[in-house]
C-alpha positions, 0 to 999 in steps of 0.5 A, spaced: 960 881 421 963 874 419 959 869 416 959 863 420 962 857 417 958 852 412 957 847 417 954 852 422 950 854 417 948 848 415 946 846 422 942 851 423 938 851 417 936 844 418 935 845 425 929 850 422 927 844 418 926 840 424 922 845 428 918 846 422 917 838 422 915 838 430 910 844 429 907 840 424 905 834 428 912 830 428 913 827 435 915 822 439 913 815 435 911 819 429 915 816 422 918 822 418 921 820 410 927 825 409 928 825 401 936 827 401 939 830 394 946 829 394 948 837 395 947 842 402 939 842 401 940 834 402 945 836 408 940 840 411 935 834 410 941 830 414 941 835 420 933 835 420 933 827 420 938 828 426 934 832 431 928 828 429 931 822 431 933 825 437 927 826 440 924 818 439 922 819 432 923 814 427 926 817 421 928 814 414 932 817 410 932 816 402 938 819 398 937 821 391 944 820 391 951 820 396 953 827 398 958 831 395 960 836 399 964 836 406 958 839 409 953 834 407 957 828 408 959 831 415 951 832 417 949 824 414 954 821 418 952 825 425 945 823 422 946 816 422 949 816 429 943 819 432 938 813 429 936 815 422 936 810 417 938 810 410 934 806 405 934 805 398 930 810 393 925 804 392 924 802 398 918 806 400 916 806 407 909 809 411 911 816 413 906 821 417 911 827 414 915 827 408 921 832 408 923 834 401 931 836 401 933 834 394 934 841 391 936 848 393 933 854 390 938 853 384 935 847 381 932 847 374 929 841 370 924 835 372 924 832 379 925 825 379 919 820 380 916 823 387 909 819 386 911 814 392 910 820 397 907 826 393 899 827 395 894 831 390 892 838 391 895 844 394 897 844 401 898 836 401 891 834 400 888 829 404 894 825 404 901 826 408 903 832 409 909 835 405 915 839 408 920 842 402 926 845 404 927 851 400 922 850 395 918 844 393 922 840 388 921 842 380 919 849 383 923 854 379 925 859 385 926 865 380 919 864 376 914 860 380 914 855 374 912 848 376 915 843 372 911 836 372 911 833 378 912 838 383 910 836 389 905 841 393 907 842 400 903 844 406 909 848 408 916 851 405 922 852 409 927 857 407 933 861 409 934 869 409 928 871 405 923 869 400 925 867 394 921 870 388 918 864 386 915 863 392 911 869 391 908 868 384 906 863 378 905 856 381 909 858 387 904 860 393 900 854 391 906 849 391 909 852 397 904 852 402 906 856 409 913 859 407 917 860 413 923 864 413 929 862 418 935 866 419 941 862 419 946 868 419 947 869 411 950 876 408 945 881 406 944 882 399 940 886 395 933 883 393 931 882 387 924 884 389 922 887 396 915 885 399 910 890 402 908 889 409 904 894 413 910 897 416 912 899 409 904 901 407 904 908 411 897 911 411 896 919 411 895 923 417 891 929 417 893 935 422 889 937 427 888 944 423 886 940 416 880 943 412 877 939 406 882 943 401 888 942 405 886 934 406 887 932 399 883 934 393 882 929 387 879 931 380 876 924 377 876 925 370 872 920 366 865 917 365 861 916 358 855 913 356 854 906 360 860 907 364 858 912 369 859 907 375 867 907 374 868 914 375 863 914 381 866 909 385 873 912 383 871 918 387 867 914 392 873 911 394 877 917 394 873 920 399 873 914 403 880 914 403 881 920 406 881 925 401 878 932 403 874 934 396 872 930 390 870 932 384 868 928 377 869 931 371 865 928 366 860 928 361 853 931 362 850 924 361 854 921 366 853 927 371 845 926 371 847 918 374 852 920 379 848 919 385 852 920 391 851 927 394 857 927 397 861 928 390 862 934 387 861 934 379 862 938 373 859 938 366 865 938 361 863 939 353 856 936 351 857 929 348 856 922 350 864 922 352 870 927 353 874 929 347 880 934 345 875 939 344 874 939 352 881 939 353 882 946 355 877 946 360 879 940 364 886 943 364 883 949 367 879 945 372 885 941 374 888 947 377 884 947 383 886 940 385 892 937 388 891 931 383 888 928 377 885 921 376 884 920 369 881 914 366 875 911 370 870 910 364 873 914 359 870 909 353 873 908 347 871 913 342 876 915 336 878 922 339 880 920 346 887 919 345 889 926 343 885 928 349 888 924 354 895 926 351 893 933 352 891 932 359 898 928 361 902 934 357 898 940 359 897 938 366 904 938 371 901 935 377 900 928 379 896 924 375 894 917 376 892 914 369 888 908 369 884 903 365 881 907 358 886 912 359 891 907 358 888 903 352 887 910 349 894 912 348 898 910 342 905 910 345 908 908 352 912 914 350 907 919 351 907 917 359 913 921 359 911 928 362 913 933 367 909 931 373 909 925 377 905 919 374 903 912 377 899 908 371 895 902 374 894 897 368 892 889 369 896 884 364 892 885 358 892 893 358 900 892 360 900 887 354 896 892 349 900 898 351 907 896 351 908 890 346 910 885 352 909 880 357 906 882 363 911 881 368 915 885 374 921 885 369 918 888 363 914 893 368 921 895 371 923 896 363 917 900 361 917 905 368 925 906 366 923 908 359 917 913 361 919 915 369 912 913 371 911 908 377 907 902 374 903 899 378 902 892 375 895 889 377 895 882 378 896 876 383 901 878 386 901 886 385 907 889 382 909 897 384 915 898 380 919 905 380 926 907 383 925 900 387 921 893 385 916 892 390 911 886 390 904 886 394 900 880 396 896 883 401 889 881 397 887 875 394 882 872 388 877 876 391 879 882 388 877 879 381 871 882 381 869 888 376 869 895 379 875 893 384 881 897 380 876 903 380 876 902 387 884 902 388 885 908 383 880 912 388 885 909 393 892 912 390 889 918 388 887 919 396 893 917 399 897 921 394 893 927 395 893 927 402 900 925 404 904 928 398 911 926 397 912 919 392 907 916 387 911 910 388 911 910 395 903 912 395 902 907 390 905 901 394 901 903 400 894 903 397 895 897 393 897 894 400 891 897 404 887 895 398 888 888 398 887 889 406 881 891 405 879 886 400 881 880 404 878 883 411 871 883 407 872 877 403 872 873 411 865 876 412 861 876 405 863 876 397 867 882 395 863 887 390 866 894 388 861 898 392 862 894 399 869 895 398 869 902 398 866 902 405 871 896 407 876 901 405 874 906 410 874 901 416 880 898 414 884 904 413 882 908 419 886 904 424 
């Protein structure tokens, strides 16, 4: 299908901005200030000004400079005919809404002085609401970094799809509610894919399922003082749908597991697992569909060879979490014949890879090792053959133990549904965030409560 001409695209974009302004309260008798740049982003603002002026709204347009493109010039002339007034940049008048149409998503650098219009705090604070076109002026659309003086919008209208900067860094705080308008732009390959519910499939049990066919998970973890991590992971795997879950752990940890529904197997005789226990764990793993390696393993000097040996000795799927990642001496040790998902937070990723914890570096690590990298944070990135962003959770997940719950969910989904580790990790991350958000709406999120909420949220 042929792309519409530039004026038509501009007109569709400006109409979307005007409709959002109306949704934010602009109506007959309201006063709207439109800050217009010289490019087509400013042209979007002129089109919005025309539509709003036609509704009986008092519209003042503040050009940063005269239009430099034919579509923007055309839009300015039509806006003036409809009654939108053009004012000098310094001639600030009171407004009920400010539309920021200064720069497009490609702008880099410092915005002009917007102090006459900007308001304190995310979402426009208690003052005049701010509506941004594409991105608030000063926000880098590729990194989410905000220059000094970048306004905080109550809403942002963008076109065709989200920009990366809307979702990472300072973007969520600066953009407010992001509204995506389809104006007929051609499809392009996305930098990242945003995971929504339709992208996060839940495994379904067959009518004839039994506990071992419904997904069996072996949690290898636990050490003195860290017994709770393995238990949380195992409980989460059961609540997320695994049919059978066992913890392989030292005897001092087994004594503290207080969950009768979880099987345990004592490994070795020490207070933590070691390379001397490797053959026993590898043999035990043969009974299970999947191994979750790492929760509460500790930091004993002998742990590195144990982790590496299990990764190479067991050829089934592995979710490598927490202390398993910290025990590795080189990220190349993640390369193995079996499918692997790793779940580092930023600090663990930096220690493992020696690189900044960004989605670009996560993609590099995934390509080098063949592992799916689930980089936990706000937002979370799931990087395998495709790059996915998951933002279903929020700051309520900044609580000890919630990562153990996520590891259990990945294990349960993967063991029950089989298939691709990257798809499973994406689904688990999405429903983990959903469960936390639903729980946070009622009470403070803790890992033990999140485990129970997982069972509710994922059984829809």
